[in-house]
C-alpha positions as CSV (number, residue, x, y, z in Angstrom):
1,M,84.0,-80.6,-133.0
2,R,82.3,-80.6,-136.2
3,E,78.6,-80.8,-134.1
4,Q,80.0,-77.9,-132.2
5,I,80.6,-75.8,-135.8
6,L,76.4,-77.6,-136.9
7,L,75.3,-76.6,-133.7
8,T,76.3,-72.8,-134.5
9,L,75.3,-72.6,-138.0
10,V,72.1,-74.2,-137.1
11,Y,71.1,-71.8,-134.8
12,L,72.3,-68.9,-137.2
13,H,69.6,-70.4,-139.5
14,H,66.8,-71.4,-137.5
15,L,67.3,-69.1,-134.7
16,P,65.7,-72.2,-131.5
17,T,66.7,-71.8,-128.3
18,F,69.3,-72.9,-126.7
19,Q,67.3,-75.7,-124.8
20,M,66.1,-76.8,-128.1
21,L,69.3,-77.0,-129.6
22,G,70.9,-78.6,-126.0
23,V,67.6,-81.6,-127.3
24,Q,68.7,-81.6,-131.0
25,F,72.1,-82.0,-129.9
26,W,72.5,-84.2,-126.7
27,V,73.9,-81.6,-124.7
28,S,72.6,-79.2,-121.8
29,E,71.3,-76.0,-122.4
30,S,74.3,-74.2,-120.8
31,T,76.7,-76.4,-122.8
32,A,74.6,-74.9,-126.0
33,H,75.3,-71.4,-125.1
34,S,78.9,-72.1,-124.8
35,Q,79.5,-73.5,-127.6
36,F,77.3,-71.2,-129.7
37,H,79.3,-68.1,-128.3
38,Y,82.6,-70.0,-129.0
39,W,82.5,-71.0,-132.2
40,S,80.5,-67.9,-133.3
41,E,82.9,-65.1,-132.5
42,L,85.6,-68.0,-134.3
43,L,83.6,-67.9,-137.4
44,Q,83.4,-64.2,-137.4
45,K,86.8,-63.8,-137.4
46,L,87.4,-66.3,-140.1
47,L,84.7,-65.8,-142.6
48,P,83.0,-62.6,-144.7
49,A,80.0,-61.1,-143.0
50,S,77.9,-61.8,-145.5
51,L,78.0,-65.6,-144.6
52,L,77.1,-65.0,-141.4
């Protein structure tokens, strides 16, 4: 779970491709994509917009 949140935060900060995220976090491109969208939706609900 911690790595999935980190993947999401790395994407938001650096805007790499999902293929590159997959390489960095040892997951497939589609897994990186689905994990990002899952956690970004949760973070949008929990955090103020200024942090995202």
